[in-house]
Biopython code that builds the backbone (N, CA, C, O; Angstrom):
import numpy as np
from Bio.PDB.StructureBuilder import StructureBuilder

atoms = [
    (1, "UNK", "N", (51.046, -8.085, -19.009)),
    (1, "UNK", "CA", (51.592, -9.371, -18.388)),
    (1, "UNK", "C", (52.629, -9.154, -17.874)),
    (1, "UNK", "O", (52.470, -9.230, -16.655)),
    (2, "UNK", "N", (53.939, -8.846, -18.207)),
    (2, "UNK", "CA", (55.437, -8.912, -18.047)),
    (2, "UNK", "C", (55.313, -7.768, -17.071)),
    (2, "UNK", "O", (56.322, -7.861, -16.372)),
    (3, "UNK", "N", (54.452, -6.522, -16.575)),
    (3, "UNK", "CA", (54.862, -6.011, -15.918)),
    (3, "UNK", "C", (54.283, -6.516, -14.422)),
    (3, "UNK", "O", (54.780, -6.155, -13.355)),
    (4, "UNK", "N", (53.130, -7.425, -14.557)),
    (4, "UNK", "CA", (52.799, -8.275, -13.443)),
    (4, "UNK", "C", (54.007, -9.060, -13.097)),
    (4, "UNK", "O", (54.420, -8.935, -11.945)),
    (5, "UNK", "N", (54.588, -9.783, -13.840)),
    (5, "UNK", "CA", (55.790, -10.697, -13.935)),
    (5, "UNK", "C", (56.941, -9.952, -13.184)),
    (5, "UNK", "O", (57.605, -10.551, -12.338)),
    (6, "UNK", "N", (57.151, -8.772, -13.466)),
    (6, "UNK", "CA", (57.833, -7.992, -12.867)),
    (6, "UNK", "C", (57.654, -7.816, -11.680)),
    (6, "UNK", "O", (58.425, -8.226, -10.812)),
    (7, "UNK", "N", (56.436, -7.073, -11.437)),
    (7, "UNK", "CA", (55.761, -6.750, -9.926)),
    (7, "UNK", "C", (55.991, -7.803, -9.014)),
    (7, "UNK", "O", (56.126, -7.547, -7.818)),
    (8, "UNK", "N", (56.071, -9.331, -9.579)),
    (8, "UNK", "CA", (55.839, -10.404, -8.430)),
    (8, "UNK", "C", (57.433, -10.725, -8.424)),
    (8, "UNK", "O", (57.646, -11.196, -7.306)),
    (9, "UNK", "N", (58.890, -10.682, -9.298)),
    (9, "UNK", "CA", (59.766, -11.006, -8.999)),
    (9, "UNK", "C", (60.359, -9.965, -8.172)),
    (9, "UNK", "O", (61.270, -10.250, -7.395)),
    (10, "UNK", "N", (59.846, -8.611, -8.297)),
    (10, "UNK", "CA", (60.417, -7.420, -7.196)),
    (10, "UNK", "C", (59.775, -7.852, -6.355)),
    (10, "UNK", "O", (60.611, -7.687, -5.466)),
    (11, "UNK", "N", (58.765, -8.390, -5.741)),
    (11, "UNK", "CA", (58.167, -8.718, -4.550)),
    (11, "UNK", "C", (58.723, -9.830, -3.873)),
    (11, "UNK", "O", (58.632, -9.796, -2.646)),
    (12, "UNK", "N", (59.393, -11.010, -4.496)),
    (12, "UNK", "CA", (59.963, -11.938, -4.143)),
    (12, "UNK", "C", (61.199, -11.084, -3.556)),
    (12, "UNK", "O", (61.200, -10.883, -2.342)),
    (13, "UNK", "N", (62.030, -10.676, -4.176)),
    (13, "UNK", "CA", (63.160, -9.731, -4.014)),
    (13, "UNK", "C", (63.252, -9.628, -2.671)),
    (13, "UNK", "O", (64.012, -10.209, -1.897)),
    (14, "UNK", "N", (62.043, -8.492, -2.386)),
    (14, "UNK", "CA", (61.993, -7.400, -1.247)),
    (14, "UNK", "C", (61.764, -8.566, -0.136)),
    (14, "UNK", "O", (62.439, -8.524, 0.892)),
    (15, "UNK", "N", (60.714, -9.719, -0.360)),
    (15, "UNK", "CA", (60.599, -10.456, 0.948)),
    (15, "UNK", "C", (62.043, -11.249, 1.286)),
    (15, "UNK", "O", (62.255, -11.565, 2.457)),
    (16, "UNK", "N", (62.844, -11.507, 0.447)),
    (16, "UNK", "CA", (63.632, -12.346, 0.257)),
    (16, "UNK", "C", (65.110, -11.472, 1.235)),
    (16, "UNK", "O", (65.996, -11.983, 1.920)),
    (17, "UNK", "N", (64.857, -10.134, 0.923)),
    (17, "UNK", "CA", (65.615, -9.108, 1.554)),
    (17, "UNK", "C", (65.351, -8.769, 2.953)),
    (17, "UNK", "O", (66.144, -8.304, 3.772)),
    (18, "UNK", "N", (64.043, -9.089, 3.109)),
    (18, "UNK", "CA", (63.254, -8.586, 4.289)),
    (18, "UNK", "C", (63.811, -9.947, 5.605)),
    (18, "UNK", "O", (64.113, -9.673, 6.766)),
    (19, "UNK", "N", (63.814, -11.079, 5.120)),
    (19, "UNK", "CA", (64.251, -12.000, 5.475)),
    (19, "UNK", "C", (66.012, -12.107, 5.946)),
    (19, "UNK", "O", (66.417, -12.456, 7.055)),
    (20, "UNK", "N", (66.739, -11.763, 4.941)),
    (20, "UNK", "CA", (67.959, -11.552, 5.022)),
    (20, "UNK", "C", (68.099, -10.426, 5.855)),
    (20, "UNK", "O", (69.144, -10.699, 6.446)),
    (21, "UNK", "N", (67.780, -9.509, 6.216)),
    (21, "UNK", "CA", (67.796, -8.155, 6.809)),
    (21, "UNK", "C", (67.579, -8.634, 8.063)),
    (21, "UNK", "O", (68.437, -8.302, 8.880)),
    (22, "UNK", "N", (66.492, -9.466, 8.549)),
    (22, "UNK", "CA", (66.567, -9.839, 9.980)),
    (22, "UNK", "C", (67.482, -10.456, 10.407)),
    (22, "UNK", "O", (68.063, -10.034, 11.407)),
    (23, "UNK", "N", (67.995, -11.959, 9.610)),
    (23, "UNK", "CA", (69.105, -12.630, 10.097)),
    (23, "UNK", "C", (70.428, -11.998, 10.009)),
    (23, "UNK", "O", (71.430, -12.658, 10.283)),
    (24, "UNK", "N", (70.509, -10.730, 9.638)),
    (24, "UNK", "CA", (71.862, -10.358, 9.416)),
    (24, "UNK", "C", (72.164, -8.576, 9.958)),
    (24, "UNK", "O", (73.083, -7.791, 9.723)),
    (25, "UNK", "N", (71.290, -8.504, 10.512)),
    (25, "UNK", "CA", (70.733, -6.626, 11.088)),
    (25, "UNK", "C", (72.332, -6.308, 11.927)),
    (25, "UNK", "O", (72.777, -6.983, 12.855)),
    (26, "UNK", "N", (72.909, -5.254, 11.373)),
    (26, "UNK", "CA", (74.162, -4.855, 12.373)),
    (26, "UNK", "C", (75.199, -5.611, 11.501)),
    (26, "UNK", "O", (76.369, -5.333, 11.765)),
    (27, "UNK", "N", (74.955, -6.673, 10.340)),
    (27, "UNK", "CA", (76.567, -7.376, 10.238)),
    (27, "UNK", "C", (77.509, -6.348, 9.537)),
    (27, "UNK", "O", (77.104, -5.502, 8.740)),
    (28, "UNK", "N", (78.795, -6.510, 9.914)),
    (28, "UNK", "CA", (79.944, -5.928, 9.508)),
    (28, "UNK", "C", (80.461, -6.378, 8.157)),
    (28, "UNK", "O", (81.509, -7.009, 8.295)),
    (29, "UNK", "N", (80.135, -6.280, 7.099)),
    (29, "UNK", "CA", (81.039, -6.554, 5.890)),
    (29, "UNK", "C", (81.952, -5.830, 5.324)),
    (29, "UNK", "O", (82.190, -4.641, 5.537)),
    (30, "UNK", "N", (82.550, -6.657, 4.485)),
    (30, "UNK", "CA", (83.546, -5.612, 3.617)),
    (30, "UNK", "C", (83.147, -5.910, 2.276)),
    (30, "UNK", "O", (82.822, -7.089, 2.141)),
    (31, "UNK", "N", (83.061, -5.144, 1.142)),
    (31, "UNK", "CA", (82.582, -5.181, -0.303)),
    (31, "UNK", "C", (83.994, -4.774, -1.149)),
    (31, "UNK", "O", (84.959, -4.107, -0.776)),
    (32, "UNK", "N", (83.743, -5.393, -2.334)),
    (32, "UNK", "CA", (85.112, -5.378, -3.437)),
    (32, "UNK", "C", (84.597, -3.653, -3.918)),
    (32, "UNK", "O", (85.465, -2.792, -4.057)),
    (33, "UNK", "N", (83.625, -3.442, -4.058)),
    (33, "UNK", "CA", (83.288, -2.070, -4.609)),
    (33, "UNK", "C", (82.166, -1.234, -3.941)),
    (33, "UNK", "O", (81.209, -1.798, -3.412)),
    (34, "UNK", "N", (82.319, 0.428, -3.977)),
    (34, "UNK", "CA", (81.045, 0.764, -3.276)),
    (34, "UNK", "C", (79.861, 0.669, -3.497)),
    (34, "UNK", "O", (78.979, 1.158, -2.791)),
    (35, "UNK", "N", (79.696, 0.015, -4.526)),
    (35, "UNK", "CA", (78.325, -0.221, -5.452)),
    (35, "UNK", "C", (77.657, -1.079, -4.468)),
    (35, "UNK", "O", (76.491, -1.198, -4.846)),
    (36, "UNK", "N", (77.841, -1.704, -3.431)),
    (36, "UNK", "CA", (77.049, -2.534, -2.750)),
    (36, "UNK", "C", (76.726, -1.518, -1.457)),
    (36, "UNK", "O", (76.446, -2.204, -0.474)),
    (37, "UNK", "N", (76.689, -0.315, -1.219)),
    (37, "UNK", "CA", (76.350, 0.594, -0.274)),
    (37, "UNK", "C", (74.792, 0.772, -0.133)),
    (37, "UNK", "O", (74.496, 1.088, 1.020)),
    (38, "UNK", "N", (73.695, 0.657, -0.994)),
    (38, "UNK", "CA", (72.590, 0.519, -1.220)),
    (38, "UNK", "C", (72.367, -0.461, -0.883)),
    (38, "UNK", "O", (71.775, -0.312, 0.186)),
    (39, "UNK", "N", (72.479, -1.784, -1.168)),
    (39, "UNK", "CA", (72.390, -2.969, -0.406)),
    (39, "UNK", "C", (72.300, -2.995, 0.791)),
    (39, "UNK", "O", (71.250, -3.350, 1.329)),
    (40, "UNK", "N", (73.634, -2.539, 1.651)),
    (40, "UNK", "CA", (73.999, -2.649, 2.589)),
    (40, "UNK", "C", (73.102, -1.766, 3.710)),
    (40, "UNK", "O", (73.052, -2.107, 4.892)),
    (41, "UNK", "N", (72.456, -0.675, 3.220)),
    (41, "UNK", "CA", (71.565, 0.387, 3.800)),
    (41, "UNK", "C", (70.423, -0.276, 3.639)),
    (41, "UNK", "O", (69.935, -0.290, 4.769)),
    (42, "UNK", "N", (69.600, -0.914, 2.816)),
    (42, "UNK", "CA", (68.511, -2.052, 2.933)),
    (42, "UNK", "C", (68.516, -2.557, 3.809)),
    (42, "UNK", "O", (67.513, -2.556, 4.523)),
    (43, "UNK", "N", (69.745, -3.275, 4.181)),
    (43, "UNK", "CA", (69.887, -4.348, 4.769)),
    (43, "UNK", "C", (70.353, -4.208, 6.239)),
    (43, "UNK", "O", (70.589, -5.171, 6.969)),
    (44, "UNK", "N", (70.460, -2.914, 6.595)),
    (44, "UNK", "CA", (71.047, -2.496, 7.877)),
    (44, "UNK", "C", (72.837, -3.467, 8.448)),
    (44, "UNK", "O", (73.230, -4.006, 9.483)),
    (45, "UNK", "N", (73.417, -3.216, 7.053)),
    (45, "UNK", "CA", (74.694, -3.285, 7.439)),
    (45, "UNK", "C", (75.781, -2.988, 7.827)),
    (45, "UNK", "O", (75.690, -1.762, 7.763)),
    (46, "UNK", "N", (76.735, -3.183, 8.179)),
    (46, "UNK", "CA", (77.897, -1.833, 8.244)),
    (46, "UNK", "C", (79.023, -2.633, 7.561)),
    (46, "UNK", "O", (79.616, -3.646, 7.931)),
    (47, "UNK", "N", (79.153, -1.792, 6.332)),
    (47, "UNK", "CA", (79.757, -1.997, 5.450)),
    (47, "UNK", "C", (81.214, -1.435, 4.999)),
    (47, "UNK", "O", (81.028, -0.292, 5.416)),
    (48, "UNK", "N", (82.206, -1.401, 4.589)),
    (48, "UNK", "CA", (83.304, -0.634, 4.339)),
    (48, "UNK", "C", (83.858, -1.562, 2.979)),
    (48, "UNK", "O", (84.028, -2.781, 2.935)),
    (49, "UNK", "N", (84.054, -0.640, 2.000)),
    (49, "UNK", "CA", (84.291, -1.343, 0.727)),
    (49, "UNK", "C", (85.700, -0.745, 0.332)),
    (49, "UNK", "O", (86.005, 0.413, 0.616)),
    (50, "UNK", "N", (86.728, -1.807, -0.493)),
    (50, "UNK", "CA", (87.853, -1.309, -0.997)),
    (50, "UNK", "C", (87.429, -1.538, -2.535)),
    (50, "UNK", "O", (86.302, -1.878, -2.897)),
    (51, "UNK", "N", (88.318, -1.339, -3.212)),
    (51, "UNK", "CA", (88.038, -1.122, -4.778)),
    (51, "UNK", "C", (88.667, -2.432, -5.532)),
    (51, "UNK", "O", (89.411, -2.121, -6.462)),
    (52, "UNK", "N", (88.551, -3.486, -5.366)),
    (52, "UNK", "CA", (89.049, -4.650, -5.829)),
    (52, "UNK", "C", (88.451, -5.042, -7.105)),
    (52, "UNK", "O", (87.316, -4.609, -7.303)),
    (53, "UNK", "N", (89.041, -5.854, -8.115)),
    (53, "UNK", "CA", (88.571, -6.213, -9.424)),
    (53, "UNK", "C", (89.047, -7.741, -9.023)),
    (53, "UNK", "O", (90.024, -8.045, -8.339)),
    (54, "UNK", "N", (88.123, -8.584, -9.616)),
    (54, "UNK", "CA", (88.129, -10.072, -9.142)),
    (54, "UNK", "C", (89.340, -10.643, -9.945)),
    (54, "UNK", "O", (90.042, -11.614, -9.661)),
    (55, "UNK", "N", (89.403, -9.888, -10.908)),
    (55, "UNK", "CA", (90.407, -10.461, -12.231)),
    (55, "UNK", "C", (92.049, -9.818, -11.940)),
    (55, "UNK", "O", (92.791, -9.628, -12.904)),
    (56, "UNK", "N", (92.451, -9.553, -10.693)),
    (56, "UNK", "CA", (93.514, -8.661, -10.464)),
    (56, "UNK", "C", (93.658, -9.023, -9.329)),
    (56, "UNK", "O", (92.689, -9.272, -8.611)),
    (57, "UNK", "N", (95.196, -9.154, -8.833)),
    (57, "UNK", "CA", (95.574, -9.602, -7.537)),
    (57, "UNK", "C", (96.063, -8.104, -6.660)),
    (57, "UNK", "O", (96.874, -7.281, -7.084)),
    (58, "UNK", "N", (95.455, -8.050, -5.585)),
    (58, "UNK", "CA", (95.672, -6.894, -4.967)),
    (58, "UNK", "C", (96.920, -6.917, -4.522)),
    (58, "UNK", "O", (97.573, -7.938, -4.311)),
    (59, "UNK", "N", (97.371, -5.518, -4.332)),
    (59, "UNK", "CA", (98.655, -5.142, -4.409)),
    (59, "UNK", "C", (99.065, -5.390, -2.501)),
    (59, "UNK", "O", (98.097, -5.484, -1.748)),
    (60, "UNK", "N", (100.216, -5.456, -2.016)),
    (60, "UNK", "CA", (100.135, -5.764, -0.541)),
    (60, "UNK", "C", (99.787, -4.135, 0.104)),
    (60, "UNK", "O", (99.321, -4.067, 1.241)),
    (61, "UNK", "N", (99.945, -3.351, -0.384)),
    (61, "UNK", "CA", (99.195, -2.286, 0.140)),
    (61, "UNK", "C", (97.577, -2.526, 0.585)),
    (61, "UNK", "O", (97.083, -2.197, 1.664)),
    (62, "UNK", "N", (96.853, -3.224, -0.605)),
    (62, "UNK", "CA", (95.413, -3.419, -0.619)),
    (62, "UNK", "C", (94.977, -4.455, 0.726)),
    (62, "UNK", "O", (94.072, -4.349, 1.554)),
    (63, "UNK", "N", (95.986, -5.426, 0.545)),
    (63, "UNK", "CA", (96.355, -6.761, 1.547)),
    (63, "UNK", "C", (96.110, -5.880, 3.001)),
    (63, "UNK", "O", (95.212, -6.135, 3.804)),
    (64, "UNK", "N", (97.095, -4.812, 3.143)),
    (64, "UNK", "CA", (97.103, -4.210, 4.459)),
    (64, "UNK", "C", (95.904, -3.436, 4.790)),
    (64, "UNK", "O", (95.504, -3.321, 5.949)),
    (65, "UNK", "N", (95.203, -2.787, 3.553)),
    (65, "UNK", "CA", (94.243, -2.435, 3.920)),
    (65, "UNK", "C", (92.678, -3.088, 4.190)),
    (65, "UNK", "O", (91.642, -2.619, 4.660)),
    (66, "UNK", "N", (92.996, -4.168, 3.745)),
    (66, "UNK", "CA", (91.826, -5.389, 3.999)),
    (66, "UNK", "C", (92.145, -5.873, 5.438)),
    (66, "UNK", "O", (91.216, -5.749, 6.236)),
    (67, "UNK", "N", (93.027, -6.276, 5.792)),
    (67, "UNK", "CA", (93.803, -6.453, 7.261)),
    (67, "UNK", "C", (93.223, -5.304, 8.252)),
    (67, "UNK", "O", (93.114, -5.584, 9.446)),
    (68, "UNK", "N", (92.888, -4.154, 7.832)),
    (68, "UNK", "CA", (93.111, -3.260, 8.805)),
    (68, "UNK", "C", (91.629, -3.249, 8.937)),
    (68, "UNK", "O", (91.073, -3.053, 10.018)),
    (69, "UNK", "N", (91.034, -3.451, 7.884)),
    (69, "UNK", "CA", (89.462, -3.729, 7.942)),
    (69, "UNK", "C", (88.926, -4.464, 8.587)),
    (69, "UNK", "O", (88.057, -4.172, 9.409)),
    (70, "UNK", "N", (89.405, -5.733, 8.303)),
    (70, "UNK", "CA", (89.143, -6.922, 9.684)),
    (70, "UNK", "C", (89.005, -6.569, 10.579)),
    (70, "UNK", "O", (87.907, -6.568, 11.136)),
    (71, "UNK", "N", (90.394, -5.989, 11.232)),
    (71, "UNK", "CA", (90.635, -5.948, 12.733)),
    (71, "UNK", "C", (89.504, -4.812, 13.143)),
    (71, "UNK", "O", (89.011, -4.804, 14.271)),
    (72, "UNK", "N", (89.231, -4.095, 12.381)),
    (72, "UNK", "CA", (88.783, -2.735, 12.818)),
    (72, "UNK", "C", (87.006, -3.255, 13.032)),
    (72, "UNK", "O", (86.419, -2.883, 14.049)),
    (73, "UNK", "N", (86.484, -3.873, 12.285)),
    (73, "UNK", "CA", (85.168, -4.373, 12.357)),
    (73, "UNK", "C", (84.949, -5.509, 12.665)),
    (73, "UNK", "O", (83.968, -5.873, 13.313)),
    (74, "UNK", "N", (85.956, -6.323, 12.182)),
    (74, "UNK", "CA", (85.129, -8.131, 12.724)),
    (74, "UNK", "C", (85.011, -8.932, 11.401)),
    (74, "UNK", "O", (85.381, -10.081, 11.160)),
    (75, "UNK", "N", (84.512, -8.191, 10.758)),
    (75, "UNK", "CA", (84.100, -8.550, 9.220)),
    (75, "UNK", "C", (84.744, -9.781, 9.107)),
    (75, "UNK", "O", (85.902, -10.101, 9.371)),
    (76, "UNK", "N", (83.848, -10.386, 8.691)),
    (76, "UNK", "CA", (84.286, -12.157, 8.507)),
    (76, "UNK", "C", (83.923, -12.485, 6.508)),
    (76, "UNK", "O", (84.532, -13.315, 5.833)),
    (77, "UNK", "N", (83.053, -11.765, 6.110)),
    (77, "UNK", "CA", (82.588, -12.062, 4.954)),
    (77, "UNK", "C", (82.409, -10.489, 4.102)),
    (77, "UNK", "O", (81.954, -9.459, 4.599)),
    (78, "UNK", "N", (82.910, -10.673, 2.709)),
    (78, "UNK", "CA", (83.354, -10.179, 1.529)),
    (78, "UNK", "C", (82.363, -9.685, 0.221)),
    (78, "UNK", "O", (82.483, -10.606, -0.586)),
    (79, "UNK", "N", (81.662, -8.908, -0.224)),
    (79, "UNK", "CA", (80.631, -9.153, -1.209)),
    (79, "UNK", "C", (81.668, -9.147, -2.493)),
    (79, "UNK", "O", (82.629, -8.388, -2.370)),
    (80, "UNK", "N", (81.587, -9.814, -3.554)),
    (80, "UNK", "CA", (82.382, -9.846, -4.867)),
    (80, "UNK", "C", (80.869, -9.962, -5.935)),
    (80, "UNK", "O", (79.742, -10.433, -5.780)),
    (81, "UNK", "N", (81.570, -9.275, -7.007)),
    (81, "UNK", "CA", (80.725, -9.028, -8.157)),
    (81, "UNK", "C", (81.141, -10.363, -8.965)),
    (81, "UNK", "O", (80.368, -10.636, -9.883)),
    (82, "UNK", "N", (82.016, -11.068, -8.815)),
    (82, "UNK", "CA", (82.173, -12.373, -9.437)),
    (82, "UNK", "C", (83.477, -13.152, -8.660)),
    (82, "UNK", "O", (84.300, -12.515, -8.003)),
    (83, "UNK", "N", (83.522, -14.267, -8.795)),
    (83, "UNK", "CA", (84.894, -14.757, -8.285)),
    (83, "UNK", "C", (86.121, -14.600, -8.310)),
    (83, "UNK", "O", (86.717, -15.238, -9.177)),
    (84, "UNK", "N", (86.808, -13.849, -7.529)),
    (84, "UNK", "CA", (88.035, -13.631, -7.458)),
    (84, "UNK", "C", (88.981, -14.680, -7.831)),
    (84, "UNK", "O", (88.791, -15.869, -7.574)),
    (85, "UNK", "N", (90.027, -14.209, -8.456)),
    (85, "UNK", "CA", (91.087, -14.926, -8.833)),
    (85, "UNK", "C", (92.393, -15.505, -7.448)),
    (85, "UNK", "O", (93.380, -16.168, -7.769)),
]
sb = StructureBuilder()
sb.init_structure("model")
sb.init_model(0)
sb.init_chain("A")
sb.init_seg("    ")
for serial, (resi, resn, name, xyz) in enumerate(atoms, 1):
    if name == "N":
        sb.init_residue(resn, " ", resi, " ")
    sb.init_atom(name, np.array(xyz, "f"), 0.0, 1.0, " ", f" {name:<3s}", serial, name[0])
structure = sb.get_structure()
């Protein structure tokens, strides 16, 4: 029974990802960690990653990296694992 529930949940996630992929194909995004590469690959996104923690303020150098990536890619969205400070 639990396996059937898991299969149903995974099928639902797959359907949601397919719809998201159609709506955002080729979109440029920035991620706080490279762990989002698998999702970007599945959704056909262009992803650039930094290594930012949500509970730490980025250094001036890191802000510069973000600005450079935004300028280069035109990305306006960033993926985080938690709400940043």
